[in-house]
matplotlib code that plots the C-alpha trace (Angstrom):
import matplotlib.pyplot as plt

x = [2.9, -0.1, 0.4, -1.4, -3.1, -0.8, -0.5, -2.1, 1.1, 2.8, 0.8, 1.7, 5.1, 6.5, 7.9, 11.2, 12.6, 16.4, 18.7, 20.9, 19.7, 17.5, 16.3, 12.8, 12.3, 10.0, 8.0, 7.6, 7.0, 4.1, 2.4, 3.1, 1.6, -1.5, -1.9, -1.5, -3.7, -0.8, 0.6, 3.7, 6.6, 9.9, 12.7, 14.4, 11.3, 10.8, 14.4, 14.1, 10.8, 12.4, 15.6, 13.6, 16.3, 17.3, 19.5, 22.0, 22.2, 22.6, 25.5, 27.2, 26.8, 27.2, 28.7, 27.5, 28.0, 25.6, 23.1, 23.3, 22.7, 19.6, 18.5, 18.7, 16.7, 14.0, 13.8, 13.5, 10.6, 8.8, 9.2, 8.0, 4.6, 1.8, 3.0, 3.8, 5.8, 9.0, 11.4, 14.9, 17.8, 20.4, 22.9, 20.6, 20.9, 24.7, 24.8, 25.2, 22.8, 20.1, 20.4, 20.0, 16.9, 15.4, 16.1, 14.7, 11.6, 10.4, 10.3, 13.2, 13.1, 16.2, 15.3, 18.2, 18.7, 21.6, 23.9, 22.5, 19.0, 20.2, 22.2, 19.2, 16.9, 19.2, 19.9, 16.4, 17.1, 20.0, 19.5, 21.7, 24.7, 26.8, 26.6, 27.4, 30.0, 30.8, 30.1, 26.9, 28.0, 31.3, 29.8, 27.0, 29.5, 31.6, 28.6, 27.3, 30.6, 30.5, 26.7, 25.3, 26.8, 25.2, 21.8, 21.9, 21.2, 17.6, 14.8, 13.8, 15.5, 13.4, 14.7, 13.9, 14.5, 14.1, 10.5, 7.6, 7.6, 4.3, 6.2, 8.4, 5.3, 3.8, 7.1, 7.1, 3.5, 4.4, 7.4, 5.2, 2.5, 5.2, 7.3, 7.3, 9.4, 9.1, 9.9, 6.6, 4.3, 2.3]
y = [38.8, 36.7, 33.1, 32.0, 28.6, 25.7, 23.2, 19.9, 18.1, 19.8, 17.5, 14.4, 14.1, 14.9, 18.4, 18.1, 21.1, 21.3, 23.9, 24.6, 24.1, 27.1, 27.8, 27.0, 23.6, 22.1, 25.2, 26.3, 22.7, 22.2, 25.4, 24.7, 21.2, 22.7, 25.2, 22.6, 20.0, 17.5, 15.4, 16.7, 14.7, 15.8, 13.3, 13.9, 12.9, 9.9, 8.8, 9.1, 7.1, 4.4, 4.2, 4.7, 7.2, 10.8, 12.0, 13.2, 9.7, 8.2, 10.6, 9.9, 6.1, 5.3, 8.3, 10.5, 7.9, 5.5, 8.3, 9.3, 5.7, 5.5, 8.9, 7.9, 4.8, 6.7, 9.4, 6.6, 5.0, 8.3, 9.3, 5.9, 6.6, 9.1, 12.6, 14.9, 17.9, 16.6, 18.6, 17.1, 17.5, 20.0, 17.3, 15.0, 16.6, 16.6, 12.8, 11.9, 9.0, 10.8, 13.9, 11.7, 10.1, 13.4, 15.0, 12.0, 11.4, 14.8, 18.6, 19.9, 23.4, 25.0, 27.3, 29.8, 32.0, 34.4, 33.4, 36.1, 34.7, 31.1, 31.9, 33.7, 30.7, 27.9, 29.8, 29.0, 25.3, 23.3, 19.8, 20.1, 17.7, 19.7, 22.8, 21.0, 23.1, 25.3, 28.8, 28.6, 31.5, 29.9, 26.4, 27.8, 29.9, 26.8, 24.6, 27.2, 27.4, 23.7, 23.0, 26.0, 25.0, 21.6, 23.0, 25.0, 21.8, 21.9, 22.5, 25.8, 28.2, 30.4, 32.9, 32.2, 35.7, 36.9, 37.8, 35.6, 32.0, 32.7, 35.1, 32.2, 30.0, 32.6, 32.9, 29.1, 29.1, 31.9, 29.9, 26.8, 28.6, 29.5, 26.4, 24.0, 21.0, 19.3, 15.9, 16.1, 16.8, 13.8]
z = [-7.5, -8.5, -9.7, -12.8, -13.0, -12.2, -15.0, -14.1, -15.1, -12.1, -9.8, -11.7, -10.1, -6.7, -6.1, -4.2, -2.3, -1.9, -0.4, 2.6, 6.2, 7.1, 3.6, 4.6, 2.9, 5.6, 6.4, 2.8, 1.8, 4.2, 3.0, -0.7, -0.4, 1.2, -1.6, -4.2, -2.5, -2.3, 0.5, 2.3, 3.7, 5.3, 4.4, 7.7, 9.7, 7.5, 8.0, 11.8, 11.7, 9.5, 11.7, 15.0, 16.1, 15.5, 12.7, 15.2, 16.7, 13.2, 12.5, 15.8, 15.8, 12.1, 10.3, 7.5, 4.7, 6.4, 6.9, 3.2, 2.1, 4.3, 3.1, -0.5, 0.1, 2.0, -0.7, -3.4, -1.5, -1.1, -4.8, -5.9, -4.2, -4.9, -5.9, -2.9, -1.9, -0.3, 1.8, 1.8, 4.2, 3.1, 2.0, 0.2, -3.3, -3.0, -3.2, -6.9, -6.7, -4.7, -7.0, -10.1, -8.5, -7.6, -11.0, -12.9, -10.8, -9.7, -10.2, -8.1, -6.7, -5.0, -2.2, -2.2, 0.8, 1.7, 4.6, 7.0, 6.6, 7.0, 10.2, 11.7, 10.9, 12.1, 15.3, 16.4, 16.6, 17.9, 16.4, 13.3, 13.4, 11.0, 13.3, 16.5, 18.4, 15.3, 14.1, 12.0, 9.7, 8.9, 8.4, 6.1, 4.0, 3.5, 2.7, 0.3, -1.6, -2.2, -2.5, -4.3, -7.7, -7.2, -6.1, -9.3, -11.2, -9.8, -12.3, -10.7, -8.3, -6.0, -3.5, 0.1, 1.5, 5.1, 4.3, 5.6, 4.2, 2.4, 0.1, -0.9, -1.4, -3.7, -5.6, -6.1, -7.3, -9.8, -11.1, -11.4, -13.3, -16.0, -15.9, -18.9, -19.4, -22.8, -21.2, -19.2, -22.2, -23.4]

ax = plt.figure().add_subplot(projection="3d")
ax.plot(x, y, z, "-o")
ax.set_aspect("equal")
plt.show()
């Protein structure tokens, strides 16, 4: 699969990656940003930096609603700056206000992966608050049932299969080379 030229208008707005935990948003995002010559940011890292504590601590001390409010504010700040590739946390796009902000101010790409791939990927790291002391497969199936219809509102959907992440980057570049949005035309 060879991507054609990427329209210049693609780089005029941020590209935001959404999807379930383990879909590859951070890893794919870094590689995509490098290929496009854009800055990369991970919303979770930016939230931790702004709060000067871990996401797990924020969840434990203040609850998910407090975390989602801070997440929305951090994403708004990032999207107000110079265009970048932004990886979001799995729940960011589920929040109505955050989703509207992302859809209005960026090109949103859903990285969609099957449950087996997600379970294998999240099993490599243990920092995810929603998986604490729970079966990852069950949690991810439940999350997918609720979140996938919402992720489907993204401008583009790209499969993030169990192949190397570079395959997903190439699939995104291919989709970007063909994507046109009449709202972005001058």
